[in-house]
BALUM-93959 format. One line per field, with one value per atom (N, C-alpha, C, O): residue in three letters; atom name; residue number from 1; x, y, z. Coordinates in pm, 1 decimal, always signed. Layout:
% BALUM-93959
code	Ala;...;
site	CA;...;
pos	NUM;...;
u	X;...;
v	Y;...;
w	Z;...;
***
This chain:
% BALUM-93959
code	Met;Met;Met;Met;Lys;Lys;Lys;Lys;Phe;Phe;Phe;Phe;Ser;Ser;Ser;Ser;Ile;Ile;Ile;Ile;Ala;Ala;Ala;Ala;Lys;Lys;Lys;Lys;Thr;Thr;Thr;Thr;Thr;Thr;Thr;Thr;Leu;Leu;Leu;Leu;Ile;Ile;Ile;Ile;Thr;Thr;Thr;Thr;Leu;Leu;Leu;Leu;Thr;Thr;Thr;Thr;Leu;Leu;Leu;Leu;Leu;Leu;Leu;Leu;Leu;Leu;Leu;Leu;Ser;Ser;Ser;Ser;Ala;Ala;Ala;Ala;Ser;Ser;Ser;Ser;Leu;Leu;Leu;Leu;Cys;Cys;Cys;Cys;Asn;Asn;Asn;Asn;Ala;Ala;Ala;Ala;Ala;Ala;Ala;Ala;Asp;Asp;Asp;Asp;Thr;Thr;Thr;Thr;Lys;Lys;Lys;Lys;Ala;Ala;Ala;Ala;Ala;Ala;Ala;Ala;Ala;Ala;Ala;Ala;Pro;Pro;Pro;Pro;Gln;Gln;Gln;Gln;Gln;Gln;Gln;Gln;Ala;Ala;Ala;Ala;Ala;Ala;Ala;Ala;Ser;Ser;Ser;Ser;Lys;Lys;Lys;Lys;Ala;Ala;Ala;Ala;Gln;Gln;Gln;Gln;Ala;Ala;Ala;Ala;Thr;Thr;Thr;Thr;Lys;Lys;Lys;Lys;Asn;Asn;Asn;Asn;Gly;Gly;Gly;Gly;Val;Val;Val;Val;Lys;Lys;Lys;Lys;Ala;Ala;Ala;Ala;Lys;Lys;Lys;Lys;Val;Val;Val;Val;Ser;Ser;Ser;Ser;Ala;Ala;Ala;Ala;Lys;Lys;Lys;Lys;Gly;Gly;Gly;Gly;Lys;Lys;Lys;Lys;Ala;Ala;Ala;Ala;Glu;Glu;Glu;Glu;Ala;Ala;Ala;Ala;Lys;Lys;Lys;Lys;Val;Val;Val;Val;Lys;Lys;Lys;Lys;Leu;Leu;Leu;Leu;Val;Val;Val;Val;Asp;Asp;Asp;Asp;Ile;Ile;Ile;Ile;Asn;Asn;Asn;Asn;Ser;Ser;Ser;Ser;Ala;Ala;Ala;Ala;Lys;Lys;Lys;Lys;Ser;Ser;Ser;Ser;Ser;Ser;Ser;Ser;Glu;Glu;Glu;Glu;Leu;Leu;Leu;Leu;Lys;Lys;Lys;Lys;Gln;Gln;Gln;Gln;Leu;Leu;Leu;Leu;Pro;Pro;Pro;Pro;Gly;Gly;Gly;Gly;Ile;Ile;Ile;Ile;Ser;Ser;Ser;Ser;Asp;Asp;Asp;Asp;Ala;Ala;Ala;Ala;Glu;Glu;Glu;Glu;Ala;Ala;Ala;Ala;Thr;Thr;Thr;Thr;Lys;Lys;Lys;Lys;Ile;Ile;Ile;Ile;Ile;Ile;Ile;Ile;Ala;Ala;Ala;Ala;Gly;Gly;Gly;Gly;Arg;Arg;Arg;Arg;Pro;Pro;Pro;Pro;Tyr;Tyr;Tyr;Tyr;Gly;Gly;Gly;Gly;Ser;Ser;Ser;Ser;Lys;Lys;Lys;Lys;Ala;Ala;Ala;Ala;Trp;Trp;Trp;Trp;Leu;Leu;Leu;Leu;Val;Val;Val;Val;Thr;Thr;Thr;Thr;Asn;Asn;Asn;Asn;Asn;Asn;Asn;Asn;Ile;Ile;Ile;Ile;Leu;Leu;Leu;Leu;Pro;Pro;Pro;Pro;Glu;Glu;Glu;Glu;Ala;Ala;Ala;Ala;Lys;Lys;Lys;Lys;Tyr;Tyr;Tyr;Tyr;Ser;Ser;Ser;Ser;Ala;Ala;Ala;Ala;Ile;Ile;Ile;Ile;Arg;Arg;Arg;Arg;Gln;Gln;Gln;Gln;Leu;Leu;Leu;Leu;Val;Val;Val;Val;Ile;Ile;Ile;Ile;Ala;Ala;Ala;Ala;Lys;Lys;Lys;Lys;Gln;Gln;Gln;Gln;Pro;Pro;Pro;Pro;Tyr;Tyr;Tyr;Tyr;Lys;Lys;Lys;Lys;Asp;Asp;Asp;Asp;Ala;Ala;Ala;Ala;Ala;Ala;Ala;Ala;Lys;Lys;Lys;Lys;Asn;Asn;Asn;Asn;Ala;Ala;Ala;Ala;Glu;Glu;Glu;Glu;Leu;Leu;Leu;Leu;Tyr;Tyr;Tyr;Tyr;Ile;Ile;Ile;Ile;Lys;Lys;Lys;Lys;Lys;Lys;Lys;Lys;Lys;Lys;Lys;Lys;
site	N;CA;C;O;N;CA;C;O;N;CA;C;O;N;CA;C;O;N;CA;C;O;N;CA;C;O;N;CA;C;O;N;CA;C;O;N;CA;C;O;N;CA;C;O;N;CA;C;O;N;CA;C;O;N;CA;C;O;N;CA;C;O;N;CA;C;O;N;CA;C;O;N;CA;C;O;N;CA;C;O;N;CA;C;O;N;CA;C;O;N;CA;C;O;N;CA;C;O;N;CA;C;O;N;CA;C;O;N;CA;C;O;N;CA;C;O;N;CA;C;O;N;CA;C;O;N;CA;C;O;N;CA;C;O;N;CA;C;O;N;CA;C;O;N;CA;C;O;N;CA;C;O;N;CA;C;O;N;CA;C;O;N;CA;C;O;N;CA;C;O;N;CA;C;O;N;CA;C;O;N;CA;C;O;N;CA;C;O;N;CA;C;O;N;CA;C;O;N;CA;C;O;N;CA;C;O;N;CA;C;O;N;CA;C;O;N;CA;C;O;N;CA;C;O;N;CA;C;O;N;CA;C;O;N;CA;C;O;N;CA;C;O;N;CA;C;O;N;CA;C;O;N;CA;C;O;N;CA;C;O;N;CA;C;O;N;CA;C;O;N;CA;C;O;N;CA;C;O;N;CA;C;O;N;CA;C;O;N;CA;C;O;N;CA;C;O;N;CA;C;O;N;CA;C;O;N;CA;C;O;N;CA;C;O;N;CA;C;O;N;CA;C;O;N;CA;C;O;N;CA;C;O;N;CA;C;O;N;CA;C;O;N;CA;C;O;N;CA;C;O;N;CA;C;O;N;CA;C;O;N;CA;C;O;N;CA;C;O;N;CA;C;O;N;CA;C;O;N;CA;C;O;N;CA;C;O;N;CA;C;O;N;CA;C;O;N;CA;C;O;N;CA;C;O;N;CA;C;O;N;CA;C;O;N;CA;C;O;N;CA;C;O;N;CA;C;O;N;CA;C;O;N;CA;C;O;N;CA;C;O;N;CA;C;O;N;CA;C;O;N;CA;C;O;N;CA;C;O;N;CA;C;O;N;CA;C;O;N;CA;C;O;N;CA;C;O;N;CA;C;O;N;CA;C;O;N;CA;C;O;N;CA;C;O;N;CA;C;O;N;CA;C;O;N;CA;C;O;N;CA;C;O;N;CA;C;O;N;CA;C;O;N;CA;C;O;N;CA;C;O;N;CA;C;O;N;CA;C;O;N;CA;C;O;N;CA;C;O;N;CA;C;O;N;CA;C;O;N;CA;C;O;N;CA;C;O;N;CA;C;O;N;CA;C;O;N;CA;C;O;N;CA;C;O;N;CA;C;O;N;CA;C;O;N;CA;C;O;N;CA;C;O;N;CA;C;O;N;CA;C;O;N;CA;C;O;
pos	1;1;1;1;2;2;2;2;3;3;3;3;4;4;4;4;5;5;5;5;6;6;6;6;7;7;7;7;8;8;8;8;9;9;9;9;10;10;10;10;11;11;11;11;12;12;12;12;13;13;13;13;14;14;14;14;15;15;15;15;16;16;16;16;17;17;17;17;18;18;18;18;19;19;19;19;20;20;20;20;21;21;21;21;22;22;22;22;23;23;23;23;24;24;24;24;25;25;25;25;26;26;26;26;27;27;27;27;28;28;28;28;29;29;29;29;30;30;30;30;31;31;31;31;32;32;32;32;33;33;33;33;34;34;34;34;35;35;35;35;36;36;36;36;37;37;37;37;38;38;38;38;39;39;39;39;40;40;40;40;41;41;41;41;42;42;42;42;43;43;43;43;44;44;44;44;45;45;45;45;46;46;46;46;47;47;47;47;48;48;48;48;49;49;49;49;50;50;50;50;51;51;51;51;52;52;52;52;53;53;53;53;54;54;54;54;55;55;55;55;56;56;56;56;57;57;57;57;58;58;58;58;59;59;59;59;60;60;60;60;61;61;61;61;62;62;62;62;63;63;63;63;64;64;64;64;65;65;65;65;66;66;66;66;67;67;67;67;68;68;68;68;69;69;69;69;70;70;70;70;71;71;71;71;72;72;72;72;73;73;73;73;74;74;74;74;75;75;75;75;76;76;76;76;77;77;77;77;78;78;78;78;79;79;79;79;80;80;80;80;81;81;81;81;82;82;82;82;83;83;83;83;84;84;84;84;85;85;85;85;86;86;86;86;87;87;87;87;88;88;88;88;89;89;89;89;90;90;90;90;91;91;91;91;92;92;92;92;93;93;93;93;94;94;94;94;95;95;95;95;96;96;96;96;97;97;97;97;98;98;98;98;99;99;99;99;100;100;100;100;101;101;101;101;102;102;102;102;103;103;103;103;104;104;104;104;105;105;105;105;106;106;106;106;107;107;107;107;108;108;108;108;109;109;109;109;110;110;110;110;111;111;111;111;112;112;112;112;113;113;113;113;114;114;114;114;115;115;115;115;116;116;116;116;117;117;117;117;118;118;118;118;119;119;119;119;120;120;120;120;121;121;121;121;122;122;122;122;123;123;123;123;124;124;124;124;125;125;125;125;126;126;126;126;127;127;127;127;128;128;128;128;129;129;129;129;130;130;130;130;131;131;131;131;132;132;132;132;133;133;133;133;134;134;134;134;135;135;135;135;136;136;136;136;137;137;137;137;
u	+9050.5;+9205.5;+9169.9;+9246.7;+9023.0;+9066.7;+9100.0;+9165.5;+9048.1;+9131.9;+9254.3;+9319.2;+9295.5;+9494.9;+9551.3;+9642.2;+9463.7;+9486.0;+9536.6;+9645.5;+9403.2;+9333.4;+9487.0;+9566.1;+9474.0;+9551.5;+9712.4;+9772.3;+9747.8;+9877.9;+9913.8;+9992.8;+9846.9;+9848.0;+9822.7;+9880.5;+9740.0;+9715.4;+9843.9;+9875.4;+9954.1;+10040.9;+10157.2;+10217.4;+10183.5;+10274.9;+10250.4;+10356.5;+10114.8;+10118.9;+10143.1;+10173.4;+10132.5;+10189.5;+10340.1;+10420.1;+10365.9;+10529.4;+10591.3;+10676.0;+10533.4;+10556.2;+10547.7;+10637.2;+10427.7;+10424.0;+10544.3;+10601.9;+10552.5;+10615.8;+10765.9;+10818.0;+10828.3;+10929.2;+10963.9;+11073.2;+10865.4;+10883.3;+10860.5;+10901.5;+10790.5;+10786.5;+10946.7;+10986.3;+11020.1;+11137.6;+11234.7;+11313.0;+11263.5;+11307.7;+11302.4;+11394.9;+11211.4;+11142.7;+11196.4;+11235.3;+11206.6;+11257.2;+11393.3;+11457.3;+11468.2;+11623.7;+11649.3;+11746.8;+11561.8;+11607.8;+11603.0;+11686.5;+11495.4;+11472.8;+11596.1;+11645.9;+11646.0;+11726.5;+11852.3;+11936.2;+11904.1;+11992.7;+12028.0;+12132.7;+11910.6;+11867.7;+11917.0;+11963.0;+11922.1;+11961.7;+12147.6;+12215.7;+12186.8;+12350.2;+12397.2;+12510.3;+12339.7;+12397.1;+12390.5;+12468.9;+12294.2;+12272.6;+12363.0;+12468.2;+12372.9;+12499.4;+12613.7;+12661.7;+12696.1;+12795.1;+12830.0;+12934.6;+12716.4;+12732.0;+12744.5;+12830.6;+12654.2;+12675.7;+12793.3;+12842.5;+12896.9;+13001.3;+13107.7;+13187.9;+13119.3;+13182.0;+13220.7;+13327.6;+13052.4;+13088.8;+13092.4;+13067.8;+13105.9;+13147.5;+13304.6;+13363.2;+13353.2;+13505.0;+13557.3;+13675.2;+13492.1;+13525.9;+13596.8;+13671.0;+13555.0;+13586.7;+13435.5;+13349.1;+13423.5;+13298.9;+13329.4;+13420.7;+13201.0;+13215.1;+13111.5;+13033.9;+13066.8;+12996.0;+12927.2;+13019.9;+12802.7;+12780.5;+12710.4;+12603.2;+12789.5;+12743.9;+12638.4;+12620.5;+12550.4;+12427.2;+12492.2;+12420.4;+12585.2;+12598.6;+12641.7;+12664.9;+12662.4;+12654.3;+12817.7;+12860.0;+12887.0;+13009.0;+13079.0;+13067.0;+13161.5;+13203.2;+13300.7;+13382.9;+13313.0;+13372.9;+13439.5;+13378.2;+13530.5;+13632.9;+13633.2;+13665.5;+13578.1;+13599.1;+13754.9;+13824.1;+13787.3;+13919.8;+13929.1;+13835.5;+14033.7;+14109.9;+14153.8;+14254.2;+14133.0;+14157.0;+14277.8;+14285.0;+14365.2;+14473.2;+14461.1;+14440.2;+14466.5;+14452.5;+14600.2;+14705.6;+14587.4;+14719.0;+14788.3;+14896.3;+14682.2;+14698.8;+14762.4;+14802.9;+14751.3;+14849.6;+14903.6;+14978.8;+14902.6;+14956.8;+15108.2;+15176.6;+15166.5;+15304.8;+15384.3;+15328.6;+15496.1;+15566.3;+15496.6;+15424.1;+15557.4;+15519.2;+15359.7;+15333.3;+15300.2;+15164.2;+15163.8;+15136.0;+15197.4;+15200.0;+15242.6;+15163.1;+15421.2;+15435.3;+15363.7;+15385.6;+15280.8;+15186.3;+15097.5;+14996.3;+15087.6;+14996.7;+15065.1;+15185.8;+14978.1;+15051.9;+15117.9;+15055.0;+15244.4;+15294.8;+15378.7;+15463.0;+15339.9;+15437.3;+15528.9;+15526.3;+15643.4;+15802.1;+15816.2;+15728.2;+15960.0;+15997.8;+15985.8;+15938.2;+16030.4;+16049.6;+15887.1;+15834.6;+15833.3;+15639.5;+15589.3;+15504.6;+15647.2;+15579.8;+15630.4;+15569.3;+15744.4;+15804.7;+15736.7;+15675.9;+15733.9;+15663.2;+15517.1;+15460.1;+15445.8;+15314.4;+15303.2;+15223.0;+15399.7;+15446.1;+15435.7;+15346.2;+15562.4;+15589.3;+15509.8;+15537.6;+15374.9;+15287.6;+15195.9;+15105.4;+15151.9;+15048.3;+15027.1;+15127.3;+14911.6;+14738.3;+14717.3;+14800.1;+14635.5;+14540.4;+14411.3;+14382.7;+14332.6;+14201.5;+14100.6;+14008.5;+14160.3;+14119.1;+14206.6;+14303.8;+14173.8;+14263.9;+14301.7;+14391.7;+14245.1;+14270.9;+14391.1;+14453.5;+14425.5;+14509.7;+14650.5;+14718.3;+14670.7;+14781.8;+14830.5;+14944.3;+14707.9;+14734.0;+14746.3;+14798.5;+14691.3;+14651.0;+14759.0;+14782.1;+14841.3;+14955.7;+15115.6;+15226.7;+15093.0;+15179.8;+15236.6;+15355.9;+15185.8;+15266.1;+15245.6;+15329.5;+15170.8;+15163.0;+15106.5;+15034.5;+15151.2;+15115.9;+14946.2;+14913.8;+14894.6;+14729.3;+14722.4;+14643.8;+14823.0;+14804.8;+14835.8;+14801.2;+14912.8;+14924.9;+14794.1;+14716.6;+14798.0;+14677.4;+14509.6;+14408.8;+14508.2;+14377.2;+14390.5;+14295.0;+14527.4;+14570.1;+14544.5;+14516.1;+14560.0;+14543.8;+14412.1;+14398.1;+14318.0;+14228.5;+14137.0;+14066.5;+14091.1;+14007.4;+14066.9;+13990.5;+14213.2;+14250.4;+14290.8;+14311.7;+14295.5;+14304.5;+14194.4;+14112.5;+14196.3;+14125.0;+14193.3;+14303.3;+14119.4;+14167.2;+14115.9;+14035.8;+14175.1;+14053.6;+14092.2;+14214.3;+14026.3;+14025.0;+14035.6;+13960.3;+14136.7;+14155.9;+14033.3;+14005.2;+13953.6;+13862.0;+13740.1;+13742.9;+13627.4;+13485.0;+13467.8;+13438.2;+13489.0;+13469.0;+13539.0;+13641.9;+13493.7;+13553.5;+13614.6;+13708.1;+13602.3;+13631.7;+13803.5;+13897.6;+13798.1;+13959.2;+14043.1;+14163.6;+13945.7;+14040.0;+14108.2;+14193.6;+14035.6;+14059.1;+14162.2;+14220.5;+14183.1;+14324.9;+14418.1;+14519.7;+14402.5;+14571.2;+14605.8;+14726.6;+14535.4;+14561.1;+14614.7;+14707.0;+14534.0;+14590.5;+14744.7;+14839.4;+14724.6;+14894.0;+14987.2;+15101.2;+14927.8;+15037.4;+15133.7;+15248.0;+15023.6;+15084.7;+15167.1;+15254.1;
v	+11578.9;+11575.2;+11397.8;+11305.9;+11386.3;+11234.7;+11125.1;+11025.5;+11149.7;+11043.4;+11040.6;+10939.3;+11174.3;+11211.0;+11069.6;+10986.7;+11095.0;+11046.5;+10900.2;+10851.9;+10836.4;+10709.2;+10640.3;+10547.7;+10708.3;+10677.1;+10633.4;+10525.9;+10759.2;+10761.3;+10605.5;+10518.1;+10606.7;+10491.9;+10380.5;+10283.4;+10344.7;+10238.7;+10195.3;+10076.8;+10314.9;+10305.2;+10236.2;+10136.7;+10304.7;+10258.8;+10142.7;+10083.6;+10051.5;+9947.6;+9845.1;+9729.1;+9878.7;+9786.2;+9801.4;+9726.1;+9896.4;+9881.6;+9806.0;+9716.7;+9859.5;+9767.5;+9618.4;+9549.2;+9551.6;+9444.6;+9356.4;+9250.7;+9436.4;+9409.0;+9359.3;+9250.9;+9477.3;+9472.5;+9353.3;+9299.8;+9297.0;+9242.7;+9063.4;+8960.3;+9075.4;+8944.9;+8945.8;+8839.5;+9044.5;+9038.3;+9003.2;+8929.8;+9017.4;+8946.3;+8810.8;+8731.7;+8792.3;+8654.3;+8570.3;+8460.5;+8590.6;+8504.3;+8529.5;+8444.9;+8612.5;+8589.3;+8499.2;+8424.7;+8511.1;+8436.3;+8274.8;+8203.2;+8211.2;+8125.1;+8075.3;+7963.6;+8188.1;+8150.3;+8137.3;+8099.7;+8154.4;+8163.9;+8005.3;+7943.0;+7964.4;+7832.4;+7730.1;+7639.5;+7713.0;+7578.4;+7570.4;+7469.3;+7692.0;+7742.3;+7708.3;+7659.8;+7720.2;+7705.1;+7523.0;+7450.7;+7499.0;+7313.9;+7305.3;+7282.0;+7315.8;+7276.3;+7293.8;+7180.8;+7380.4;+7405.8;+7312.8;+7251.6;+7276.6;+7207.5;+7062.1;+6980.1;+7041.9;+6901.4;+6883.9;+6776.6;+6996.4;+6967.4;+6940.3;+6853.0;+7029.9;+7011.1;+6876.4;+6822.2;+6838.3;+6687.1;+6597.5;+6487.6;+6585.2;+6506.6;+6470.8;+6366.2;+6630.5;+6571.8;+6549.7;+6580.0;+6501.8;+6439.9;+6525.9;+6483.9;+6684.0;+6766.5;+6808.8;+6838.6;+6808.6;+6825.6;+7024.7;+7091.4;+7065.5;+7216.3;+7266.1;+7215.1;+7360.3;+7438.6;+7564.8;+7632.7;+7601.9;+7695.0;+7803.5;+7787.7;+7925.0;+8012.4;+8096.5;+8079.5;+8203.4;+8254.2;+8349.2;+8448.4;+8353.6;+8438.9;+8356.6;+8413.2;+8195.5;+8093.4;+8094.6;+8096.8;+8093.2;+8049.4;+7962.5;+7977.1;+7860.4;+7718.9;+7733.2;+7821.9;+7700.8;+7715.4;+7590.1;+7523.8;+7581.5;+7412.8;+7437.8;+7537.8;+7291.2;+7277.3;+7233.3;+7165.1;+7312.0;+7306.7;+7171.5;+7123.4;+7136.8;+7055.1;+7079.4;+7008.9;+7153.1;+7173.0;+7100.8;+6978.1;+7182.8;+7127.8;+7129.2;+7237.1;+6988.1;+6975.3;+7028.3;+6969.0;+7153.4;+7186.5;+7103.2;+7121.3;+6995.4;+6895.8;+6728.8;+6641.7;+6729.3;+6628.9;+6641.7;+6551.8;+6808.5;+6764.5;+6762.1;+6798.5;+6719.3;+6695.4;+6874.8;+6955.6;+6894.4;+6986.3;+7054.6;+7152.0;+6953.9;+6922.1;+7034.0;+7121.2;+6967.9;+7032.6;+7145.8;+7225.4;+7189.4;+7346.6;+7422.7;+7485.9;+7419.0;+7505.0;+7536.6;+7647.9;+7442.0;+7500.5;+7561.4;+7542.7;+7647.5;+7746.4;+7863.0;+7875.9;+7943.9;+8085.9;+8190.6;+8262.5;+8179.2;+8261.6;+8199.1;+8251.2;+8087.4;+7987.9;+7914.4;+7833.6;+7959.9;+7908.5;+7789.4;+7736.8;+7746.5;+7686.0;+7682.0;+7596.7;+7774.0;+7824.2;+7809.6;+7773.1;+7851.7;+7874.6;+7728.4;+7691.1;+7635.6;+7545.8;+7419.9;+7321.1;+7457.0;+7372.1;+7437.1;+7360.0;+7582.9;+7629.7;+7562.5;+7534.0;+7531.0;+7512.5;+7346.0;+7314.1;+7248.1;+7123.5;+7136.7;+7082.5;+7233.4;+7197.0;+7225.8;+7176.3;+7313.6;+7364.7;+7291.6;+7367.7;+7201.2;+7072.2;+7022.9;+7029.6;+6974.1;+7014.2;+7151.2;+7234.1;+7175.5;+7318.2;+7235.2;+7138.4;+7347.8;+7335.7;+7370.9;+7314.4;+7472.3;+7544.1;+7601.2;+7629.9;+7637.3;+7690.2;+7834.4;+7878.5;+7932.4;+8052.5;+8080.4;+8186.4;+7918.6;+7929.9;+7981.4;+8075.0;+7908.1;+7979.0;+8130.3;+8167.9;+8227.5;+8330.4;+8382.9;+8485.9;+8293.1;+8316.4;+8285.8;+8350.1;+8168.1;+8113.1;+8178.9;+8136.8;+8270.9;+8366.6;+8270.9;+8260.4;+8167.7;+8073.1;+8176.0;+8154.8;+8253.0;+8304.2;+8428.5;+8445.6;+8545.5;+8672.9;+8715.2;+8668.8;+8775.7;+8784.6;+8814.4;+8757.5;+8911.8;+8908.5;+8784.5;+8785.7;+8665.3;+8522.8;+8441.2;+8371.2;+8471.7;+8353.4;+8422.2;+8351.6;+8547.7;+8577.2;+8554.5;+8575.9;+8504.4;+8485.2;+8328.2;+8285.1;+8233.8;+8092.9;+8024.0;+7901.7;+8116.6;+8061.1;+8019.5;+7942.2;+8049.0;+7973.4;+7822.6;+7736.3;+7802.3;+7706.8;+7565.9;+7451.8;+7584.1;+7507.2;+7501.0;+7590.6;+7375.4;+7354.4;+7276.3;+7223.3;+7271.1;+7207.4;+7107.9;+7117.7;+6950.9;+6830.4;+6786.0;+6786.8;+6745.6;+6716.5;+6547.1;+6480.7;+6488.2;+6343.7;+6270.6;+6157.1;+6343.1;+6251.8;+6303.2;+6426.2;+6254.7;+6278.9;+6358.7;+6477.2;+6281.1;+6333.9;+6480.0;+6485.8;+6582.4;+6698.1;+6687.7;+6767.6;+6641.4;+6595.7;+6562.3;+6603.6;+6467.7;+6384.4;+6510.7;+6535.2;+6575.6;+6667.7;+6826.9;+6906.1;+6829.4;+6911.1;+6873.8;+6959.1;+6712.8;+6697.6;+6706.1;+6773.9;+6656.1;+6703.6;+6838.4;+6849.4;+6967.3;+7055.2;+7118.0;+7199.4;+7064.6;+7105.8;+7054.9;+7111.7;+6881.8;+6867.6;+6946.9;+6971.3;+6992.3;+7083.9;+7190.7;+7225.7;+7240.0;+7358.3;+7299.5;+7367.1;
w	+5720.8;+5845.8;+5864.3;+5835.6;+5923.7;+5965.6;+5861.5;+5892.1;+5726.8;+5653.2;+5609.2;+5583.0;+5598.3;+5595.1;+5748.7;+5744.4;+5847.4;+5977.1;+5974.6;+6005.7;+5919.5;+5877.4;+5793.2;+5811.5;+5733.3;+5563.1;+5635.3;+5632.2;+5695.8;+5750.9;+5844.3;+5808.9;+5943.2;+6022.5;+5946.8;+5995.8;+5815.5;+5766.0;+5714.8;+5726.1;+5636.2;+5584.7;+5667.1;+5626.8;+5795.2;+5890.5;+5938.6;+5958.6;+5980.9;+6000.6;+5869.8;+5897.5;+5743.8;+5624.7;+5628.9;+5573.4;+5693.7;+5663.2;+5789.8;+5791.3;+5881.2;+6006.5;+5989.4;+6038.1;+5911.2;+5897.7;+5807.8;+5833.7;+5708.1;+5597.9;+5652.7;+5626.4;+5744.3;+5814.7;+5899.3;+5880.8;+6008.6;+6039.9;+5973.0;+6026.4;+5856.1;+5756.9;+5686.8;+5639.0;+5682.7;+5622.0;+5708.3;+5648.0;+5804.8;+5946.0;+5954.5;+5936.0;+5977.7;+5981.6;+5879.2;+5919.1;+5775.5;+5646.9;+5664.6;+5602.2;+5724.9;+5727.9;+5842.1;+5851.8;+5920.6;+6032.5;+6000.6;+6055.9;+5902.1;+5868.8;+5797.5;+5811.5;+5706.5;+5602.7;+5667.9;+5586.0;+5792.1;+5864.1;+5913.4;+5895.6;+5977.8;+6058.4;+5992.8;+6062.4;+5825.5;+5747.1;+5760.4;+5777.1;+5748.2;+5753.2;+5882.9;+5881.3;+6005.1;+6141.7;+6170.3;+6231.6;+6115.4;+6110.6;+6038.5;+6098.0;+5908.4;+5830.5;+5895.5;+5903.4;+5954.4;+6020.7;+6082.8;+6061.5;+6203.7;+6337.0;+6261.1;+6292.8;+6163.7;+6117.2;+6081.3;+6116.4;+5985.7;+5942.7;+6008.9;+5976.1;+6130.3;+6255.5;+6329.6;+6357.6;+6353.9;+6421.4;+6307.4;+6357.0;+6206.0;+6101.5;+6074.4;+6046.8;+6098.7;+6127.2;+6247.4;+6265.9;+6335.3;+6470.2;+6573.5;+6662.3;+6543.3;+6654.9;+6702.9;+6620.5;+6776.1;+6891.2;+6890.5;+6939.2;+6809.1;+6843.3;+6843.1;+6762.3;+6909.6;+6987.0;+6865.8;+6821.7;+6813.1;+6712.6;+6794.3;+6852.6;+6791.8;+6865.8;+6803.0;+6682.4;+6878.7;+6811.5;+6708.2;+6695.3;+6642.3;+6545.6;+6439.9;+6333.1;+6449.6;+6350.3;+6312.7;+6197.1;+6412.6;+6424.5;+6494.4;+6616.1;+6452.8;+6506.8;+6653.8;+6630.3;+6738.0;+6800.3;+6894.1;+6977.8;+6870.0;+6885.6;+7043.5;+7107.7;+7090.9;+7231.2;+7239.7;+7164.1;+7384.8;+7418.5;+7521.1;+7584.8;+7518.8;+7631.6;+7753.9;+7765.2;+7877.4;+7939.9;+8024.4;+8032.2;+8082.3;+8193.2;+8279.6;+8334.9;+8365.4;+8525.8;+8576.5;+8553.1;+8651.6;+8721.3;+8834.1;+8890.2;+8852.0;+8980.7;+8941.9;+9018.9;+8799.0;+8708.6;+8647.2;+8609.5;+8573.7;+8444.5;+8431.8;+8527.5;+8313.5;+8324.4;+8281.2;+8206.8;+8338.6;+8315.0;+8139.8;+8119.4;+8040.1;+7927.2;+7874.1;+7791.3;+7970.6;+7933.8;+7955.2;+7865.5;+8092.6;+8149.8;+8039.6;+7970.1;+8010.5;+7937.8;+7783.1;+7735.3;+7707.0;+7641.7;+7675.4;+7607.9;+7774.5;+7814.4;+7776.1;+7755.8;+7768.5;+7678.0;+7792.0;+7869.5;+7780.6;+7891.9;+8000.1;+8073.1;+7993.8;+8125.4;+8077.6;+7984.8;+8174.1;+8127.9;+8210.8;+8278.8;+8194.3;+8257.3;+8401.2;+8476.1;+8418.7;+8615.0;+8657.0;+8762.2;+8535.2;+8628.7;+8625.8;+8707.1;+8521.5;+8556.7;+8652.7;+8693.5;+8668.5;+8811.2;+8925.1;+8999.3;+8959.2;+9092.2;+9047.1;+9152.4;+8950.1;+8970.4;+9029.0;+9116.7;+8962.8;+8983.7;+9147.7;+9212.5;+9216.8;+9334.9;+9414.6;+9523.9;+9414.0;+9471.7;+9465.5;+9499.8;+9447.4;+9407.3;+9554.8;+9625.9;+9611.9;+9564.0;+9542.2;+9580.1;+9496.7;+9485.3;+9447.0;+9376.5;+9552.9;+9585.5;+9449.3;+9390.4;+9439.9;+9255.6;+9229.5;+9299.5;+9074.9;+8994.8;+9028.1;+8956.6;+9136.5;+9156.6;+9231.8;+9237.7;+9314.8;+9382.4;+9330.6;+9373.1;+9243.9;+9153.1;+9169.1;+9141.2;+9227.5;+9231.7;+9406.4;+9449.0;+9469.3;+9599.9;+9684.9;+9787.3;+9637.6;+9673.4;+9602.1;+9634.1;+9518.0;+9464.4;+9394.0;+9422.5;+9282.2;+9213.0;+9067.9;+8980.4;+9046.6;+8949.4;+8984.5;+9082.9;+8875.3;+8918.8;+8827.3;+8717.9;+8879.8;+8867.2;+8667.4;+8591.7;+8629.3;+8470.6;+8371.2;+8253.1;+8439.4;+8353.9;+8398.3;+8333.1;+8515.2;+8534.3;+8476.8;+8479.9;+8434.2;+8350.6;+8198.9;+8124.2;+8147.2;+8024.5;+7997.0;+7885.2;+8132.0;+8128.4;+8218.1;+8220.7;+8290.8;+8358.9;+8298.9;+8363.7;+8144.6;+8087.9;+8037.7;+7994.4;+8049.1;+7966.5;+8115.9;+8074.8;+8232.4;+8320.2;+8396.4;+8417.2;+8443.0;+8594.0;+8707.3;+8691.6;+8829.0;+8926.1;+8983.3;+9076.2;+8911.4;+8965.9;+9083.2;+9098.6;+9175.6;+9299.4;+9295.7;+9224.5;+9380.0;+9367.8;+9423.8;+9385.3;+9523.8;+9617.7;+9593.4;+9596.8;+9568.7;+9580.0;+9728.4;+9743.9;+9808.3;+9957.4;+9941.3;+9874.0;+9993.0;+9991.5;+10146.2;+10152.7;+10231.3;+10396.9;+10384.0;+10451.7;+10264.7;+10218.6;+10146.4;+10152.4;+10082.3;+9999.2;+10101.6;+10061.9;+10232.8;+10269.4;+10380.6;+10447.4;+10397.6;+10515.8;+10370.0;+10385.2;+10250.1;+10187.8;+10197.9;+10218.5;+10190.2;+10219.7;+10309.5;+10307.6;+10415.3;+10578.7;+10609.5;+10663.9;+10533.0;+10559.0;+10490.4;+10530.0;+10370.9;+10304.5;+10369.2;+10339.6;+10493.9;+10498.8;+10609.1;+10664.0;
***
């Protein structure tokens, strides 16, 4: 009986070791592919980020809602002429979330564009920026 338990344990350990070695070999084989795709994306002049799965993700240029032209705003998904005009009229914004809190855009449209927009501040000094927003009201 002892012989069969020891034999079973030895076989199990051998299988586990071989499985971990196979996994390590697969990981090493994927690494050159990721490096090659990253090098290719950089070579083509497009800054790209390689995700954990090895797919290249292109960097998107964010649209500044505090300074963008109407034509730039209309390129955002779901933004019409009227909404672009409302965004421009409501400037300056302290953050991109103000589009919803100031009733410029509905929550659904904001959710669609929030990864594509930014609200850059005109001054590095927060007090100066705050004065802009107080005067606005």
